[in-house]
NUVOFI-158193 format. One record per residue (C-alpha): x, y, z. Coordinates in Angstrom, 3 decimals. Example, Ala and Ser with C-alpha at 12.3 -4.5 7.8 and 13.67 -1.06 7.14 Angstrom:
12.300 -4.500 7.800
13.670 -1.060 7.140
***
This chain:
-12.719 -81.001 -177.970
-13.087 -80.449 -174.272
-12.864 -83.030 -171.503
-16.717 -83.730 -170.877
-18.192 -83.118 -174.157
-20.938 -85.621 -174.668
-19.874 -89.338 -174.963
-21.535 -92.078 -176.641
-24.034 -93.736 -174.323
-23.292 -97.369 -173.501
-26.195 -99.540 -172.828
-24.478 -101.352 -170.046
-20.944 -102.066 -168.889
-19.633 -105.032 -170.870
-17.856 -108.149 -169.619
-14.476 -107.062 -170.886
-14.766 -103.783 -168.850
-15.651 -105.737 -165.868
-12.953 -108.241 -166.316
-10.552 -105.454 -166.503
-12.045 -103.826 -163.382
-11.717 -107.144 -161.476
-7.876 -107.149 -162.519
-7.258 -103.701 -160.657
-9.242 -105.071 -157.644
-6.768 -108.110 -157.634
-3.928 -105.787 -157.889
-5.176 -104.238 -154.550
-6.435 -107.353 -152.798
-4.298 -110.108 -154.557
-5.198 -112.581 -157.402
-7.120 -115.277 -155.318
-7.655 -118.884 -156.198
-11.216 -119.998 -157.138
-11.290 -123.259 -155.479
-14.117 -125.913 -155.950
-14.997 -129.435 -154.514
-13.607 -130.513 -151.177
-10.740 -128.070 -151.365
-13.064 -124.996 -151.727
-15.155 -126.385 -148.874
-12.145 -126.729 -146.722
-10.950 -123.240 -147.254
-14.351 -121.786 -146.587
-14.602 -123.801 -143.407
-11.390 -122.310 -142.149
-12.344 -118.952 -143.141
-15.736 -119.354 -141.419
-13.939 -120.698 -138.264
-11.614 -117.596 -138.495
-14.754 -115.236 -138.450
-16.323 -117.256 -135.576
-13.154 -117.229 -133.545
-12.880 -113.521 -133.692
-16.578 -112.795 -132.946
-16.115 -115.134 -129.955
-12.992 -113.067 -128.928
-15.015 -109.879 -129.335
-17.579 -110.947 -126.701
-15.487 -113.212 -124.441
-12.038 -112.671 -122.992
-8.983 -114.108 -125.184
-5.648 -113.084 -123.733
-3.607 -110.924 -125.998
-0.689 -113.290 -126.116
-3.149 -115.795 -127.646
-5.388 -113.509 -129.875
-2.647 -111.879 -131.778
-0.740 -114.890 -132.668
-3.629 -117.148 -133.606
-4.888 -114.168 -135.767
-1.662 -114.167 -137.644
-1.700 -117.853 -137.989
-5.080 -117.817 -139.782
-4.044 -114.971 -142.023
-1.035 -116.721 -143.051
-2.504 -120.183 -143.415
-5.450 -118.948 -145.515
-3.237 -116.490 -147.379
-1.083 -119.434 -148.651
-4.116 -121.481 -149.686
-6.080 -118.557 -151.164
-3.359 -116.656 -153.064
-1.004 -118.757 -155.447
2.746 -118.194 -155.508
2.243 -116.893 -159.135
-0.520 -116.665 -161.704
0.618 -119.892 -163.494
-0.372 -121.878 -160.393
-3.885 -120.118 -159.973
-7.015 -122.026 -158.907
-5.048 -124.872 -157.207
-3.090 -125.422 -154.035
0.395 -126.751 -154.511
2.307 -128.980 -151.879
4.637 -125.933 -151.013
1.487 -123.939 -150.273
0.424 -126.613 -147.797
4.018 -126.726 -146.271
4.103 -122.958 -145.743
0.580 -123.034 -144.283
1.411 -125.721 -141.783
4.863 -124.078 -140.819
2.813 -120.827 -139.961
0.588 -122.995 -137.774
3.580 -124.562 -136.148
5.268 -121.245 -135.510
2.375 -120.028 -133.514
1.907 -123.316 -131.685
5.364 -123.173 -130.425
4.856 -119.510 -129.320
1.780 -120.170 -127.360
3.132 -123.413 -125.671
6.229 -121.556 -124.539
4.160 -119.427 -122.188
5.828 -116.670 -120.043
9.317 -118.333 -120.229
9.286 -117.767 -124.200
8.548 -114.072 -123.792
11.145 -113.545 -121.017
14.016 -114.955 -122.957
13.384 -112.521 -125.872
16.770 -110.650 -125.460
18.739 -114.043 -125.774
16.673 -116.414 -127.605
17.681 -119.956 -128.194
18.282 -121.675 -131.580
14.672 -122.941 -132.035
13.233 -119.287 -131.141
15.647 -117.921 -133.909
14.581 -120.559 -136.395
10.872 -120.098 -135.882
11.229 -116.170 -135.482
13.314 -115.982 -138.731
10.719 -118.310 -140.578
7.843 -116.087 -139.354
9.338 -112.988 -140.784
9.899 -114.724 -144.011
6.370 -115.956 -144.157
4.976 -112.592 -143.462
6.806 -111.049 -146.234
5.750 -113.927 -148.782
2.090 -113.514 -147.620
2.373 -109.612 -148.307
4.010 -110.495 -151.771
1.057 -112.724 -152.595
-1.682 -110.451 -151.344
-0.386 -106.894 -152.314
2.697 -107.376 -154.443
6.520 -106.926 -154.100
6.727 -103.264 -152.999
6.177 -103.664 -149.162
8.218 -106.626 -148.698
11.066 -104.882 -150.476
10.415 -101.966 -147.939
10.614 -104.357 -145.080
13.977 -105.868 -146.213
15.309 -102.336 -146.630
14.223 -101.640 -142.924
15.748 -104.868 -141.775
19.110 -104.042 -143.373
19.044 -100.735 -141.700
18.641 -102.585 -138.372
21.738 -104.786 -139.222
24.100 -102.273 -140.892
23.613 -99.371 -138.315
27.426 -98.901 -137.547
28.328 -98.507 -141.192
25.843 -95.975 -142.143
26.903 -92.323 -142.420
25.593 -89.541 -139.940
22.875 -88.927 -139.049
21.556 -92.335 -139.851
24.072 -94.406 -138.000
23.094 -96.473 -134.849
24.648 -99.303 -132.834
23.436 -102.189 -135.102
21.552 -105.330 -134.022
22.199 -109.025 -134.424
19.884 -111.624 -136.114
19.138 -112.890 -132.678
18.156 -109.620 -130.996
16.148 -108.553 -134.052
14.239 -111.852 -134.206
13.536 -111.846 -130.438
12.031 -108.438 -130.512
10.045 -109.222 -133.766
8.824 -112.555 -132.674
8.879 -112.971 -128.928
7.360 -109.668 -127.878
4.311 -107.598 -128.520
6.243 -104.895 -130.069
7.298 -106.255 -133.362
5.124 -108.412 -135.660
2.445 -108.834 -133.014
2.430 -105.180 -132.197
0.001 -102.419 -132.690
-1.029 -103.194 -136.123
-1.787 -106.768 -135.582
-3.566 -105.763 -132.395
-5.908 -103.403 -134.439
-6.294 -106.108 -137.147
-7.100 -108.928 -134.728
-9.510 -106.983 -132.532
-11.148 -104.371 -134.953
-10.378 -104.530 -138.657
-11.587 -108.132 -139.092
-14.744 -107.258 -137.058
-15.589 -104.429 -139.345
-14.718 -106.529 -142.563
-17.304 -109.199 -141.142
-19.736 -106.236 -140.642
-19.170 -104.992 -144.024
-19.872 -108.447 -145.439
-23.049 -108.753 -143.370
-24.285 -105.557 -144.852
-23.428 -106.541 -148.554
-25.044 -110.003 -148.092
-28.098 -108.711 -146.527
-28.781 -106.474 -149.515
-27.698 -103.098 -147.918
-25.186 -102.348 -150.672
-27.843 -102.649 -153.363
-30.282 -100.552 -151.244
-27.895 -97.565 -150.910
-27.346 -97.413 -154.670
-31.147 -97.591 -155.311
-31.699 -95.039 -152.504
-29.160 -92.729 -154.140
-30.613 -93.092 -157.628
-34.258 -92.275 -156.445
-33.185 -89.445 -154.234
-30.913 -87.683 -156.753
-32.070 -88.738 -160.329
-34.029 -86.780 -162.691
-32.119 -83.356 -162.593
-29.204 -82.062 -164.518
-26.768 -82.654 -161.653
-28.767 -85.908 -160.604
-26.204 -88.119 -162.131
-23.061 -86.602 -160.358
-25.079 -86.226 -157.176
-26.087 -89.813 -157.214
-22.465 -90.952 -157.361
-21.498 -88.590 -154.491
-24.260 -89.952 -152.350
-23.957 -93.559 -153.139
-20.215 -93.547 -152.605
-20.657 -92.121 -149.132
-23.381 -94.749 -148.264
-21.391 -97.633 -149.834
-18.202 -96.524 -147.963
-19.709 -98.493 -144.899
-20.206 -101.923 -146.524
-16.995 -101.981 -148.769
-14.264 -100.551 -147.010
-12.174 -100.369 -150.055
-11.815 -97.423 -152.560
-11.485 -99.824 -155.715
-14.150 -102.034 -154.607
-16.695 -98.951 -154.153
-15.515 -97.550 -157.502
-16.195 -100.765 -159.350
-19.554 -101.540 -157.518
-20.837 -98.053 -158.125
-19.342 -97.574 -161.518
-21.008 -100.679 -163.255
-24.377 -99.097 -162.407
-23.607 -95.332 -162.726
-21.550 -95.237 -165.818
-24.391 -95.675 -168.387
-26.297 -92.795 -166.446
-23.260 -90.623 -166.425
-22.647 -90.857 -170.103
-26.145 -90.274 -170.826
-26.154 -86.923 -169.312
-22.936 -85.938 -170.929
-19.896 -86.950 -169.117
-17.022 -88.098 -171.258
-15.246 -91.394 -170.369
-12.457 -89.651 -168.541
-14.464 -87.262 -166.659
-16.873 -90.139 -165.499
-14.002 -92.229 -164.453
-12.494 -89.402 -162.421
-15.709 -88.913 -160.477
-16.235 -92.458 -159.845
-12.703 -92.898 -158.439
-13.150 -89.710 -156.372
-16.337 -91.086 -154.962
-14.626 -94.373 -154.181
-11.777 -92.494 -152.395
-14.395 -90.799 -150.056
-15.342 -94.383 -148.974
-12.022 -94.638 -147.039
-12.469 -91.420 -144.992
-16.191 -91.615 -144.221
-17.474 -92.239 -140.814
-18.897 -94.359 -139.274
-16.818 -97.120 -140.988
-13.748 -95.612 -142.200
-10.478 -97.481 -143.564
-8.378 -99.863 -141.653
-5.870 -97.081 -140.940
-8.393 -95.309 -138.807
-8.440 -97.831 -136.172
-4.644 -97.859 -136.046
-4.941 -94.054 -135.359
-7.010 -94.930 -132.194
-4.440 -97.381 -130.986
-1.429 -95.158 -131.602
-2.954 -92.196 -130.103
-4.533 -94.198 -127.139
-7.935 -92.648 -127.770
-11.300 -94.252 -128.389
-12.445 -94.949 -131.989
-15.536 -92.687 -131.497
-12.968 -89.751 -131.224
-11.508 -90.735 -134.462
-14.962 -90.760 -136.080
-15.507 -87.121 -134.507
-12.384 -86.000 -135.855
-13.303 -87.186 -139.206
-16.774 -85.531 -139.396
-15.951 -82.065 -140.662
-13.256 -83.191 -143.103
-15.570 -85.617 -144.626
-18.270 -83.132 -145.048
-15.799 -80.842 -146.774
-14.491 -83.615 -148.948
-18.158 -84.294 -150.251
-18.899 -80.555 -150.395
-15.914 -80.384 -152.671
-17.366 -83.128 -154.891
-20.873 -81.731 -154.878
-19.477 -78.274 -155.966
-17.504 -80.035 -158.841
-20.666 -81.877 -159.803
-22.723 -78.637 -159.907
-20.098 -76.726 -161.746
-20.025 -79.720 -164.364
-23.687 -79.308 -165.341
-23.060 -75.608 -166.138
-19.837 -75.912 -167.753
-20.767 -78.587 -170.114
-24.405 -77.937 -170.549
-25.437 -81.248 -169.372
-28.951 -82.515 -170.169
-31.712 -82.745 -167.539
-32.360 -86.498 -168.435
-34.842 -88.209 -166.240
-33.966 -91.601 -165.277
-36.065 -94.583 -164.617
-36.037 -94.842 -160.707
-36.129 -98.211 -159.080
-38.806 -96.850 -156.719
-39.703 -93.798 -154.834
-37.434 -92.697 -151.844
-40.405 -93.149 -149.761
-41.125 -96.807 -150.795
-37.652 -97.709 -150.667
-37.185 -96.334 -147.217
-40.434 -97.760 -146.048
-39.411 -101.317 -147.025
-35.641 -101.280 -146.279
-35.357 -98.547 -143.513
-33.498 -101.201 -141.300
-30.392 -100.935 -143.432
-29.705 -97.429 -142.224
-30.171 -98.761 -138.748
-27.442 -101.210 -139.287
-25.081 -98.584 -140.472
-25.618 -96.082 -137.618
-26.019 -98.615 -134.726
-22.122 -98.729 -134.268
-22.088 -95.163 -133.380
-25.161 -95.388 -131.137
-23.460 -98.343 -129.305
-20.268 -96.376 -128.819
-22.370 -93.336 -127.533
-23.903 -95.867 -125.010
-20.431 -96.689 -123.776
-19.593 -99.889 -125.443
-16.076 -100.414 -126.531
-15.377 -100.263 -130.330
-14.892 -104.174 -130.400
-18.327 -104.679 -128.550
-20.043 -102.038 -130.665
-19.083 -103.504 -133.978
-20.002 -106.921 -132.521
-23.498 -105.901 -131.483
-23.707 -104.055 -134.827
-23.217 -107.285 -136.655
-25.990 -108.891 -134.525
-28.291 -106.066 -135.388
-27.459 -106.540 -138.925
-28.088 -110.219 -138.916
-31.434 -109.914 -136.904
-32.811 -107.036 -138.990
-32.230 -108.961 -142.172
-35.063 -111.132 -141.265
-37.638 -108.223 -141.346
-37.982 -109.042 -145.097
-37.701 -112.475 -146.790
-35.614 -111.141 -149.677
-33.030 -109.756 -147.266
-32.982 -112.592 -144.770
-29.510 -114.178 -144.213
-31.099 -117.515 -143.544
-33.965 -118.592 -145.918
-37.561 -118.498 -144.263
-37.899 -122.087 -145.666
-35.665 -123.285 -142.874
-38.229 -122.117 -140.191
-41.110 -123.666 -142.435
-39.451 -126.829 -142.259
-38.591 -127.232 -145.834
-35.198 -129.014 -146.219
-32.511 -129.983 -143.765
-30.921 -127.614 -141.388
-27.534 -128.122 -142.900
-28.596 -127.563 -146.456
-30.127 -124.273 -145.633
-27.103 -123.080 -143.558
-24.422 -124.138 -146.002
-26.123 -122.185 -148.888
-27.022 -119.249 -146.690
-25.868 -115.593 -147.007
-24.831 -115.986 -143.355
-22.027 -118.663 -144.126
-20.961 -116.630 -147.157
-20.638 -113.453 -144.907
-18.567 -115.270 -142.516
-16.410 -116.561 -145.333
-15.988 -113.379 -147.276
-15.440 -111.313 -143.974
-12.253 -113.451 -143.322
-10.978 -113.770 -146.768
-11.599 -110.153 -147.585
-9.270 -109.133 -144.670
-6.243 -111.225 -145.533
-4.484 -108.634 -147.517
-4.968 -106.093 -144.587
-3.923 -108.680 -142.192
-0.597 -109.519 -143.850
0.019 -105.805 -144.304
-0.375 -105.216 -140.635
1.952 -108.014 -139.803
4.476 -106.686 -142.338
3.886 -103.015 -140.743
4.936 -104.617 -137.462
8.406 -105.302 -138.951
8.737 -101.707 -139.924
7.474 -100.358 -136.630
9.617 -102.762 -134.775
12.900 -101.450 -136.633
11.875 -97.844 -136.072
11.320 -98.560 -132.284
14.704 -100.279 -131.981
16.970 -97.956 -133.788
15.078 -94.695 -132.883
14.792 -93.933 -136.708
11.516 -91.915 -136.211
13.353 -89.232 -134.063
16.296 -89.304 -136.586
13.897 -88.813 -139.604
12.037 -86.061 -137.889
15.079 -84.105 -137.013
16.361 -84.238 -140.721
12.990 -83.200 -141.870
12.996 -80.105 -139.507
16.519 -79.216 -140.352
15.577 -79.204 -144.113
12.616 -76.992 -143.366
14.720 -74.605 -141.216
12.284 -75.051 -138.491
9.341 -73.690 -140.585
6.045 -75.534 -139.656
4.614 -74.741 -143.220
7.711 -76.286 -144.866
7.680 -79.191 -142.419
4.018 -79.923 -143.232
4.732 -79.601 -147.151
7.780 -82.028 -146.881
5.693 -84.341 -144.736
2.790 -84.448 -147.137
5.298 -85.229 -149.854
7.063 -88.008 -147.929
3.688 -89.496 -147.115
2.449 -89.215 -150.731
5.820 -90.702 -152.212
5.386 -93.751 -149.920
1.769 -93.976 -150.851
2.769 -94.358 -154.411
3.981 -97.768 -153.676
2.030 -99.119 -150.700
-1.544 -99.303 -149.741
-3.180 -96.859 -147.421
-2.791 -98.847 -144.217
0.769 -99.407 -144.719
1.552 -95.796 -145.943
-0.037 -94.491 -142.698
1.641 -96.903 -140.412
5.153 -96.135 -141.921
4.594 -92.376 -141.965
3.039 -92.389 -138.501
6.241 -93.489 -136.867
8.745 -91.687 -139.085
7.035 -88.567 -140.379
4.457 -87.544 -137.874
7.135 -86.840 -135.027
8.552 -83.949 -137.125
5.209 -82.084 -136.920
4.715 -83.018 -133.274
8.075 -81.744 -132.355
7.050 -78.372 -133.771
4.139 -77.969 -131.506
1.207 -79.734 -133.597
-0.854 -82.042 -131.368
-0.467 -85.426 -131.888
-4.068 -86.028 -133.096
-3.746 -83.304 -135.708
-0.270 -84.886 -137.120
-1.714 -88.304 -137.285
-4.946 -87.177 -139.275
-2.648 -85.118 -141.462
-0.636 -88.231 -142.267
-3.870 -90.236 -142.753
-5.461 -88.101 -145.273
-2.257 -87.741 -147.411
-1.865 -91.685 -147.125
-5.471 -91.933 -148.693
-4.014 -90.121 -151.725
-2.198 -93.372 -152.648
-5.479 -94.529 -153.962
-5.418 -91.933 -156.740
-1.733 -91.490 -157.190
0.142 -93.455 -160.064
1.643 -95.819 -160.645
-0.569 -97.421 -158.042
-3.660 -95.327 -158.875
-5.908 -98.505 -158.581
-9.332 -96.743 -158.125
-8.980 -94.482 -161.367
-7.480 -97.343 -163.312
-10.422 -99.577 -162.265
-12.865 -96.732 -163.188
-11.144 -96.237 -166.559
-11.583 -99.976 -167.404
-15.383 -99.652 -166.953
-15.721 -96.418 -168.732
-13.285 -97.323 -171.424
-11.257 -94.215 -170.826
-7.577 -93.390 -170.575
-6.331 -94.574 -167.200
-3.857 -91.690 -166.977
-6.342 -89.091 -168.069
-8.971 -90.442 -165.679
-6.360 -90.343 -162.832
-5.808 -86.325 -163.679
-9.577 -86.052 -163.709
-9.861 -87.671 -160.187
-7.123 -85.279 -159.030
-9.111 -82.348 -160.298
-12.250 -83.641 -158.331
-10.278 -84.271 -155.107
-7.542 -81.820 -154.954
-9.527 -79.021 -153.203
-10.508 -81.151 -150.365
-6.941 -82.435 -149.919
-5.563 -78.932 -149.022
-7.971 -79.154 -145.989
-5.427 -81.078 -143.854
-2.879 -78.197 -143.971
-5.608 -76.011 -142.025
-5.570 -78.026 -138.858
-1.725 -78.403 -138.553
-0.716 -74.714 -139.433
-2.682 -72.981 -136.553
-4.339 -73.992 -133.416
-7.674 -72.432 -134.598
-7.541 -75.083 -137.467
-7.897 -77.839 -134.962
-11.591 -76.867 -134.894
-12.030 -78.940 -138.000
-11.098 -81.982 -135.866
-13.645 -81.005 -133.166
-10.529 -80.435 -131.053
-9.609 -84.010 -131.151
-11.952 -85.457 -128.610
-15.336 -85.086 -126.954
-13.695 -83.742 -123.665
-11.689 -81.051 -125.550
-14.821 -80.218 -127.602
-16.836 -79.540 -124.593
-14.585 -76.642 -123.421
-14.150 -75.291 -126.918
-15.756 -72.165 -128.450
-18.462 -73.392 -130.894
-18.240 -70.162 -132.839
-14.466 -70.676 -133.551
-15.277 -74.044 -134.950
-17.940 -72.738 -137.157
-15.509 -69.829 -138.297
-12.741 -72.164 -139.403
-15.196 -74.559 -140.848
-16.860 -71.836 -143.035
-13.236 -70.475 -143.959
-12.308 -74.016 -145.179
-15.595 -74.208 -146.990
-15.056 -70.931 -148.820
-11.416 -72.298 -149.638
-12.787 -75.391 -151.238
-15.290 -73.346 -153.141
-12.650 -71.124 -154.484
-10.410 -73.843 -155.532
-13.282 -75.825 -157.071
-14.191 -72.927 -159.429
-10.413 -72.264 -159.931
-9.655 -75.723 -161.112
-12.884 -76.104 -163.123
-12.684 -72.653 -164.695
-16.416 -72.113 -164.597
-19.021 -70.650 -162.256
-21.747 -68.278 -163.789
-19.721 -68.182 -167.006
-16.368 -69.516 -168.201
-13.637 -68.141 -165.880
-10.672 -66.236 -167.420
-7.227 -67.190 -166.599
-7.154 -64.119 -164.345
-10.183 -65.098 -162.424
-8.864 -68.657 -161.983
-5.562 -67.410 -160.870
-7.414 -65.231 -158.246
-9.464 -68.027 -157.185
-6.661 -70.610 -156.773
-4.639 -68.008 -154.854
-7.666 -67.354 -152.543
-8.278 -70.911 -151.862
-4.586 -71.549 -150.944
-4.615 -68.520 -148.811
-7.674 -69.440 -146.822
-5.763 -72.808 -146.151
-3.392 -70.835 -143.826
-5.641 -69.773 -140.836
-5.122 -66.086 -139.652
-6.968 -62.741 -139.879
-4.555 -61.406 -142.645
-4.610 -64.589 -144.799
-8.320 -64.904 -144.425
-8.912 -61.206 -145.324
-6.716 -61.735 -148.446
-8.628 -64.713 -149.395
-12.209 -63.365 -148.934
-11.074 -60.194 -150.875
-9.772 -62.248 -153.809
-13.056 -64.231 -154.040
-15.074 -61.130 -153.965
-13.058 -59.559 -156.806
-13.440 -62.831 -158.875
-17.019 -63.022 -158.213
-17.601 -59.334 -159.423
-15.706 -60.215 -162.564
-17.926 -63.339 -163.102
-21.077 -61.238 -162.495
-19.883 -58.675 -165.111
-19.010 -61.571 -167.563
-22.429 -62.947 -166.989
-24.086 -59.494 -167.782
-21.976 -59.310 -170.989
-23.179 -62.780 -171.819
-26.770 -61.943 -171.410
-26.436 -58.726 -173.446
-24.781 -60.592 -176.234
-27.392 -63.326 -176.255
-30.060 -60.709 -176.553
-28.373 -58.917 -179.226
-27.918 -62.189 -181.206
-31.632 -62.769 -180.945
-32.506 -59.402 -182.649
-33.396 -59.166 -186.143
-31.097 -57.420 -188.778
-32.716 -54.153 -188.428
-31.968 -54.176 -184.651
-35.463 -54.783 -183.329
-36.197 -57.166 -180.678
-38.258 -60.320 -181.871
-41.978 -59.975 -181.376
***
């Protein structure tokens, strides 16, 4: 039986499926404690204080030497209270958790109290410096282990061993080697190691966007985006799939997580997908693909996008600009796949009960769109990314009061009903501040751990060594170097989250592309897009696994279905590294470069990429007007791959192969129509009257 033949239609997603889906979220975000009583109130208070501190830091001036360490102290302290040392100690805080949390605070207090003298002696630290620095490295790795698992701490240990054992390694990996004192001084006492670029972005941008996402969710924006998508896309054969695609794009802002978007959307959309004819594995693959799009969709992309801006020393608005066309192409691929699904599997045109009309929903809740676009508006007005998201949070808070059912503080407070403290403590406002802080603990710990890796790469020059090795293996070929780089990013992404995968590969793999003439912005975006593949690549394919838990499908078959939906779009990054013309897909990397670019060249490369995606989508699906033969599928897949390589000859071959495949499809459709007409004739060969 084919993959998407009709499945039984579930009335709703059962509790067991939701429990399994939550387990996959825990794999990505850590298995957190559920604390009640005074302990729960204490943790919530610390989390709210963390959010308020960072909101203050966004508007006021907090020195970098204070902001980054205090941010790390908050992250570590809360991580040890919120995430248990192992599952057997869940839902309680043990004495060692308190000890580790207080040690994290002591380490940062010692750093801040040391002042400039502390920083100046980083090349020759004293014994207490070494003690606190070594303790910080261990605490960061333990926080990572608790929040995201063992893999990244083990990778950090490998990098540290590389720093220690440099003289004993074979060529070309050898280096002078570094003592514990030198390594600790660099990691702890400067802004190049743990408190480097990744923590800078985490403390100034990522946490603000996490708080912003929590404000949108708690004000009802997430629910509105799903309802809007159902109302806009429902009622047609492709309506179910289109709803998933549109809702995943809109939900990408509030959630910031591929797994969370998949689960949030899946609990609502799976019954609808089953009703029109999606099987469990196909539906799960589509849901996971939609969740993946949340990480790469402007205006609020994944955490790695902020780090791109910091690495390249460009504005976040430029990163958003670079993501616009690739995001459109990604969702174009999903829409094409959905449209083909309808014809391929003969899906029914089931009419779904809409929550309300699009007009009524928009008329009542239009301000949720205002919250989402306000970030870009503020950036275009000249505000910094930090101030832009700060004011976007303010806009989200204020506009929530336009309706009583979305207000983040109950109207009863303003009517004098009940005490101020009672209303505030139970308000969505406090919950948004709490969940905004708790929701970024895993990312914060990852960024601190990534600082260890970046610090080792900076000290030892590993990035240049690695890029030289890759180029040697590729014999100087840009195409092979891009392929090897993609494979390196993908392999690392199998084990670590998107943010960590991007940071590691940005310092060890991107230089290989840059050495061969690829602009730095194109190289980093290439690495970013392949790092995102970690969300759908086993054994850490958490988005498809979570989707399969909801649909009841097979996790690995669901993962393969997700690959089918997303692989056409993930050949697009090769376009903007293989030829200068392909950089048009990134709008030339900045607004300044775009101003001097030829708009027709950008349009041409975009249309070529869209044609390549179309060819790959039809080739992988095996259907367009009628079922595609193996020859037609081969022609289309070769055409799609050829169109990925910019150039007149390759483009001409790609378009010619598409035309040949379309001609064969048209001939097959005519034959199918004649066969259908012949089948309706009576035994004597006369047409029915």
